[in-house]
C-alpha positions as CSV (number, residue, x, y, z in Angstrom):
1,X,-35.3,-39.9,392.5
2,X,-35.8,-36.5,394.4
3,X,-38.1,-33.9,392.8
4,X,-36.2,-30.6,392.0
5,X,-37.8,-27.5,393.6
6,X,-38.1,-25.9,390.0
7,X,-40.5,-28.9,389.1
8,X,-42.9,-28.0,392.0
9,X,-45.7,-25.7,391.4
10,X,-45.3,-22.4,393.4
11,X,-47.9,-22.2,396.3
12,X,-48.9,-18.7,395.2
13,X,-49.8,-19.9,391.9
14,X,-51.8,-22.9,393.2
15,X,-53.5,-20.8,395.7
16,X,-54.7,-18.2,392.9
17,X,-55.6,-20.9,390.6
18,X,-58.3,-22.0,392.5
19,X,-60.2,-18.7,392.7
20,X,-59.6,-17.9,389.2
21,X,-61.2,-21.1,388.0
22,X,-64.1,-20.5,390.3
23,X,-64.5,-16.9,388.9
24,X,-64.4,-18.2,385.4
25,X,-66.9,-20.7,385.9
26,X,-69.2,-18.4,387.5
27,X,-69.1,-16.0,384.8
28,X,-69.7,-18.9,382.6
29,X,-72.8,-19.7,384.3
30,X,-73.9,-16.2,384.3
31,X,-73.9,-14.7,380.7
32,X,-75.6,-11.5,381.6
33,X,-73.0,-10.4,384.1
34,X,-70.3,-11.6,381.5
35,X,-71.6,-9.2,378.8
36,X,-72.0,-6.4,381.4
37,X,-68.4,-6.7,382.4
38,X,-67.3,-6.6,378.7
39,X,-69.6,-3.6,378.0
40,X,-68.8,-1.5,381.0
41,X,-65.9,0.3,379.7
42,X,-67.3,1.5,376.3
43,X,-70.6,2.2,377.8
44,X,-68.9,4.4,380.4
45,X,-67.0,6.0,377.7
46,X,-70.4,6.8,375.8
47,X,-72.2,8.1,378.9
48,X,-69.4,10.2,380.0
49,X,-67.9,11.5,376.9
50,X,-70.7,11.7,374.4
51,X,-74.1,11.9,376.3
52,X,-72.2,14.0,379.0
53,X,-70.9,16.5,376.5
54,X,-74.4,16.7,374.9
55,X,-75.9,17.2,378.2
56,X,-73.6,20.2,379.0
57,X,-74.2,21.6,375.6
58,X,-78.1,21.6,376.2
59,X,-77.6,23.1,379.7
60,X,-75.3,25.7,378.7
61,X,-77.7,26.5,375.7
62,X,-80.2,27.8,378.6
63,X,-77.7,30.3,380.0
64,X,-77.1,34.0,378.7
65,X,-74.2,36.5,378.7
66,X,-74.3,39.7,380.6
67,X,-74.1,42.4,378.0
68,X,-72.5,45.0,380.3
69,X,-69.9,42.4,382.0
70,X,-69.7,39.6,379.5
71,X,-69.8,37.1,381.9
72,X,-72.0,34.0,381.7
73,X,-75.3,34.2,383.8
74,X,-76.0,30.6,384.8
75,X,-79.8,31.2,385.1
76,X,-82.1,28.8,382.8
77,X,-83.9,30.7,380.3
78,X,-85.1,30.2,376.7
79,X,-84.0,33.7,375.5
80,X,-81.4,32.3,373.2
81,X,-84.0,30.0,371.4
82,X,-86.4,32.7,371.2
83,X,-83.9,34.9,369.6
84,X,-83.1,32.1,367.0
85,X,-87.0,31.6,366.3
86,X,-87.9,35.1,366.1
87,X,-84.9,36.7,364.5
88,X,-85.3,36.7,360.7
89,X,-81.5,36.4,360.2
90,X,-81.0,33.4,362.4
91,X,-84.3,31.9,361.0
92,X,-83.1,32.2,357.6
93,X,-79.5,30.8,358.2
94,X,-81.3,27.8,359.9
95,X,-83.5,27.2,356.9
96,X,-80.7,27.7,354.5
97,X,-78.6,25.0,356.3
98,X,-81.4,22.4,356.2
99,X,-82.0,23.3,352.4
100,X,-78.1,22.9,351.7
101,X,-78.1,19.5,353.5
102,X,-81.1,18.5,351.5
103,X,-79.9,19.6,348.2
104,X,-76.5,17.8,348.7
105,X,-78.3,14.5,349.7
106,X,-80.5,14.7,346.7
107,X,-77.5,15.3,344.3
108,X,-75.7,12.5,346.1
109,X,-78.5,10.1,345.7
110,X,-78.9,11.1,341.9
111,X,-75.2,10.4,341.3
112,X,-74.9,7.5,343.5
113,X,-77.8,5.3,342.3
114,X,-76.4,4.5,338.9
115,X,-72.9,4.3,340.0
116,X,-73.8,1.7,342.9
117,X,-76.0,-0.3,340.3
118,X,-73.1,-0.6,337.9
119,X,-70.9,-1.6,340.6
120,X,-73.3,-4.3,342.1
121,X,-75.1,-5.6,339.2
122,X,-73.2,-4.7,335.7
123,X,-69.4,-4.8,336.7
124,X,-67.8,-8.3,336.7
125,X,-67.2,-9.8,340.1
126,X,-63.4,-9.3,339.8
127,X,-63.7,-5.5,339.0
128,X,-65.9,-4.9,341.8
129,X,-63.3,-4.7,344.5
130,X,-61.3,-2.1,342.3
131,X,-64.3,-0.1,342.2
132,X,-65.0,-0.1,345.9
133,X,-61.3,0.7,346.3
134,X,-61.9,3.9,343.7
135,X,-64.8,5.0,345.8
136,X,-62.8,4.8,349.0
137,X,-59.6,6.5,347.7
138,X,-60.9,10.1,348.0
139,X,-61.6,9.3,351.7
140,X,-57.9,8.8,352.4
141,X,-57.1,12.4,351.4
142,X,-57.5,15.0,353.9
143,X,-60.7,17.0,354.1
144,X,-58.9,20.2,353.9
145,X,-56.8,19.3,350.9
146,X,-60.0,18.4,348.8
147,X,-61.5,21.7,350.0
148,X,-58.9,23.9,349.0
149,X,-58.4,22.0,345.8
150,X,-61.9,22.9,344.9
151,X,-61.1,26.5,345.9
152,X,-58.4,26.6,343.3
153,X,-60.8,25.1,340.7
154,X,-63.5,27.5,341.5
155,X,-61.1,30.7,341.7
156,X,-61.6,33.5,339.3
157,X,-60.0,32.6,336.2
158,X,-59.3,29.1,337.3
159,X,-60.2,25.7,335.5
160,X,-63.9,26.1,335.9
161,X,-64.0,29.6,334.8
162,X,-62.1,28.7,331.5
163,X,-64.3,25.5,331.1
164,X,-67.4,27.8,330.9
165,X,-65.8,30.2,328.5
166,X,-63.3,32.5,330.5
167,X,-62.5,34.4,333.7
168,X,-65.7,35.1,335.6
169,X,-67.9,32.8,333.6
170,X,-68.1,30.1,336.3
171,X,-70.1,29.8,339.4
172,X,-67.2,31.2,341.5
173,X,-67.5,31.2,345.4
174,X,-71.0,31.2,347.1
175,X,-74.0,29.0,347.9
176,X,-73.7,26.9,344.7
177,X,-69.9,26.1,345.4
178,X,-70.9,25.0,348.8
179,X,-73.4,22.5,347.6
180,X,-71.0,21.4,345.0
181,X,-68.0,20.9,347.1
182,X,-70.2,19.2,350.0
183,X,-72.0,16.8,347.4
184,X,-68.4,15.9,346.3
185,X,-66.9,15.3,349.9
186,X,-69.8,13.1,351.0
187,X,-70.7,11.0,347.9
188,X,-68.8,7.9,349.1
189,X,-71.1,7.8,352.2
190,X,-74.0,7.5,349.8
191,X,-72.6,5.1,347.3
192,X,-71.3,2.4,349.7
193,X,-74.7,1.9,351.7
194,X,-76.6,1.7,348.2
195,X,-74.0,-0.7,346.8
196,X,-74.4,-3.0,349.9
197,X,-78.1,-3.0,349.4
198,X,-78.0,-3.8,345.9
199,X,-75.5,-6.4,346.3
200,X,-77.9,-8.4,348.6
201,X,-80.5,-8.1,345.7
202,X,-80.5,-11.5,343.9
203,X,-79.9,-11.6,340.3
204,X,-82.8,-14.0,339.9
205,X,-85.3,-11.5,340.7
206,X,-84.1,-9.3,337.9
207,X,-84.2,-12.2,335.5
208,X,-87.4,-13.3,336.7
209,X,-88.8,-9.6,336.1
210,X,-87.3,-9.4,332.6
211,X,-88.9,-13.2,331.8
212,X,-92.5,-11.8,332.9
213,X,-92.0,-9.0,330.3
214,X,-91.3,-6.2,332.6
215,X,-89.3,-3.2,331.1
216,X,-86.4,-1.5,332.9
217,X,-88.6,1.2,334.5
218,X,-91.1,-1.2,335.8
219,X,-88.4,-3.7,337.2
220,X,-86.8,-0.7,338.9
221,X,-90.1,0.5,340.5
222,X,-91.2,-2.9,341.6
223,X,-87.8,-4.8,342.2
224,X,-85.3,-2.5,342.8
225,X,-86.6,0.4,344.4
226,X,-88.1,-1.4,347.4
227,X,-84.8,-2.8,348.2
228,X,-82.7,0.5,347.7
229,X,-84.9,2.7,349.6
230,X,-83.6,1.7,353.0
231,X,-80.1,2.1,351.7
232,X,-80.7,5.6,350.3
233,X,-82.1,6.6,353.7
234,X,-79.1,5.2,355.4
235,X,-76.9,7.1,353.0
236,X,-78.8,10.2,353.6
237,X,-78.2,9.9,357.4
238,X,-74.4,10.5,356.6
239,X,-74.8,13.1,353.7
240,X,-77.5,15.1,355.5
241,X,-75.9,15.3,359.0
242,X,-72.4,16.0,357.7
243,X,-73.5,18.9,355.4
244,X,-75.8,20.3,358.1
245,X,-72.9,20.7,360.6
246,X,-70.2,21.6,358.3
247,X,-68.6,25.0,358.6
248,X,-65.1,24.7,357.0
249,X,-66.2,24.3,353.4
250,X,-68.4,27.2,353.8
251,X,-65.3,29.2,355.1
252,X,-63.2,28.0,352.2
253,X,-65.7,28.3,349.1
254,X,-68.9,29.8,350.4
255,X,-67.7,33.3,350.0
256,X,-70.4,35.4,352.0
257,X,-72.7,32.4,352.4
258,X,-73.8,31.7,356.2
259,X,-74.7,28.5,357.5
260,X,-75.4,27.4,361.1
261,X,-71.7,26.2,361.6
262,X,-70.5,29.5,360.8
263,X,-72.7,31.3,363.2
264,X,-71.7,28.8,366.0
265,X,-67.8,29.5,365.0
266,X,-68.2,33.2,365.3
267,X,-70.1,33.1,368.5
268,X,-67.5,30.9,370.0
269,X,-64.5,33.1,368.9
270,X,-65.3,37.0,368.1
271,X,-68.6,37.2,369.7
272,X,-67.6,35.3,372.8
273,X,-71.1,34.2,373.4
274,X,-70.8,30.6,374.3
275,X,-74.3,30.0,375.4
276,X,-75.9,31.3,372.4
277,X,-73.3,29.2,370.2
278,X,-74.6,26.1,372.3
279,X,-78.2,27.0,371.4
280,X,-77.2,27.3,367.7
281,X,-75.5,24.2,367.9
282,X,-78.5,22.2,369.3
283,X,-80.6,23.0,366.2
284,X,-78.6,20.4,364.0
285,X,-78.9,17.8,366.8
286,X,-82.5,18.2,367.3
287,X,-83.1,18.0,363.5
288,X,-81.2,14.7,363.3
289,X,-83.1,13.2,366.4
290,X,-86.4,14.1,364.6
291,X,-85.0,12.6,361.3
292,X,-83.7,9.5,362.8
293,X,-87.0,8.9,364.7
294,X,-89.0,9.2,361.5
295,X,-86.8,6.8,359.4
296,X,-86.3,4.3,362.2
297,X,-89.1,2.0,360.9
298,X,-87.9,2.0,357.3
299,X,-85.2,-0.4,358.0
300,X,-82.6,2.2,357.0
301,X,-80.7,2.0,360.6
302,X,-80.1,-1.7,359.7
303,X,-78.0,-0.7,356.6
304,X,-75.6,1.2,358.7
């Protein structure tokens, strides 16, 4: 019986099948080359888009603006950083920004610890997933919607004022409102790492501590705290960095409060001083690099 031409493999397909198989076998034997091929695209994106933009930021921070013509002078100098360090206004704003970020982190930690402990060790297993969903739900809403909702709450004569006794009785807009709103916005980023860390803590350790006569405080210090500290540090990386670079919340509820993010925005827009804005923008980056180097041995980075 004659074989139909449709049943015969095409010559081109047969010719290609050999090289493809040989290439596949060669890649199978060389795992390092296969891994490099898989990581080439994401590494290229990381180097070009992320590290490249940081490099441009650092280089442009060394430039200045001609005060007469307004043109950028592309000659390396440390004048921008010298101004930030020596000028009392910029130094105060930088320290205030660090203080706000630290305050938000402390507030979120104090709130997140009992909430995460209840979710991981007290709530019934079938309820835990719903509690996690409840924590994640605010993240689904727009950042601006939540910030402007707090603006309405904190407005003169708003719900917070009436809660404290009438118009003008509440905190209003300012530094306190900024810390409050930022603590609300970033709270889920602190709860989830602590919850994940506590969930890995065996219940048998807590039971053994109670059987040995340890009270709640002693059990927390000796058993829970060593496990939860890396998770707290991991959460603080989010809350601290996000608060340090934020400028939208300050614009909405901060009143006359100025943070680093606001100064960067002003120098990009009205002042049209891009090199000085770049120098200001490097401050949060350098602070976070120092912070990450300081906490890398605590095991916090493994909790992310």
